[in-house]
ChimeraX commands (.cxc) that place a marker at each C-alpha (Angstrom):
marker #1 position 0.15,59.23,-32.63 radius 0.5
marker #1 position -0.27,58.71,-36.37 radius 0.5
marker #1 position 2.07,60.25,-38.89 radius 0.5
marker #1 position 0.80,63.17,-40.91 radius 0.5
marker #1 position 0.73,63.19,-44.71 radius 0.5
marker #1 position 3.48,65.81,-44.59 radius 0.5
marker #1 position 5.72,63.52,-42.50 radius 0.5
marker #1 position 5.06,60.58,-44.82 radius 0.5
marker #1 position 5.78,62.73,-47.88 radius 0.5
marker #1 position 9.07,63.94,-46.40 radius 0.5
marker #1 position 10.16,60.41,-45.42 radius 0.5
marker #1 position 9.26,58.99,-48.85 radius 0.5
marker #1 position 10.72,61.88,-50.82 radius 0.5
marker #1 position 7.36,62.54,-52.48 radius 0.5
marker #1 position 5.02,65.50,-52.69 radius 0.5
marker #1 position 2.09,65.82,-50.35 radius 0.5
marker #1 position -0.35,65.43,-53.25 radius 0.5
marker #1 position 1.38,62.27,-54.48 radius 0.5
marker #1 position 1.26,60.69,-51.03 radius 0.5
marker #1 position -2.41,61.56,-50.72 radius 0.5
marker #1 position -3.18,59.97,-54.10 radius 0.5
marker #1 position -0.98,56.95,-53.36 radius 0.5
marker #1 position -2.57,56.15,-50.01 radius 0.5
marker #1 position -6.05,56.65,-51.46 radius 0.5
marker #1 position -5.28,54.13,-54.22 radius 0.5
marker #1 position -5.66,56.58,-57.09 radius 0.5
marker #1 position -4.88,55.21,-60.56 radius 0.5
marker #1 position -3.06,58.53,-61.24 radius 0.5
marker #1 position -0.23,57.37,-58.97 radius 0.5
marker #1 position 2.66,55.15,-60.09 radius 0.5
marker #1 position 3.29,51.78,-58.50 radius 0.5
marker #1 position 6.69,52.99,-57.31 radius 0.5
marker #1 position 5.26,56.07,-55.60 radius 0.5
marker #1 position 2.49,54.00,-54.03 radius 0.5
marker #1 position 4.94,51.49,-52.57 radius 0.5
marker #1 position 7.26,54.26,-51.31 radius 0.5
marker #1 position 4.37,56.07,-49.63 radius 0.5
marker #1 position 3.02,52.89,-48.05 radius 0.5
marker #1 position 6.45,51.86,-46.77 radius 0.5
marker #1 position 7.05,55.30,-45.25 radius 0.5
marker #1 position 3.60,55.31,-43.64 radius 0.5
marker #1 position 4.22,51.90,-42.10 radius 0.5
marker #1 position 7.65,52.96,-40.80 radius 0.5
marker #1 position 6.26,56.12,-39.22 radius 0.5
marker #1 position 3.17,54.49,-37.81 radius 0.5
marker link #1:1,2 radius 0.2
marker link #1:2,3 radius 0.2
marker link #1:3,4 radius 0.2
marker link #1:4,5 radius 0.2
marker link #1:5,6 radius 0.2
marker link #1:6,7 radius 0.2
marker link #1:7,8 radius 0.2
marker link #1:8,9 radius 0.2
marker link #1:9,10 radius 0.2
marker link #1:10,11 radius 0.2
marker link #1:11,12 radius 0.2
marker link #1:12,13 radius 0.2
marker link #1:13,14 radius 0.2
marker link #1:14,15 radius 0.2
marker link #1:15,16 radius 0.2
marker link #1:16,17 radius 0.2
marker link #1:17,18 radius 0.2
marker link #1:18,19 radius 0.2
marker link #1:19,20 radius 0.2
marker link #1:20,21 radius 0.2
marker link #1:21,22 radius 0.2
marker link #1:22,23 radius 0.2
marker link #1:23,24 radius 0.2
marker link #1:24,25 radius 0.2
marker link #1:25,26 radius 0.2
marker link #1:26,27 radius 0.2
marker link #1:27,28 radius 0.2
marker link #1:28,29 radius 0.2
marker link #1:29,30 radius 0.2
marker link #1:30,31 radius 0.2
marker link #1:31,32 radius 0.2
marker link #1:32,33 radius 0.2
marker link #1:33,34 radius 0.2
marker link #1:34,35 radius 0.2
marker link #1:35,36 radius 0.2
marker link #1:36,37 radius 0.2
marker link #1:37,38 radius 0.2
marker link #1:38,39 radius 0.2
marker link #1:39,40 radius 0.2
marker link #1:40,41 radius 0.2
marker link #1:41,42 radius 0.2
marker link #1:42,43 radius 0.2
marker link #1:43,44 radius 0.2
marker link #1:44,45 radius 0.2
view
């Protein structure tokens, strides 16, 4: 089962909106937030 955005956000310590932007590759998201979201998503599956 894949992790939900909410689970990724909680694990990364980010908001749901930030995780959504980060994983979509939005330029409105910082490099730090993007790497935290991606790392959390990989950890959670």
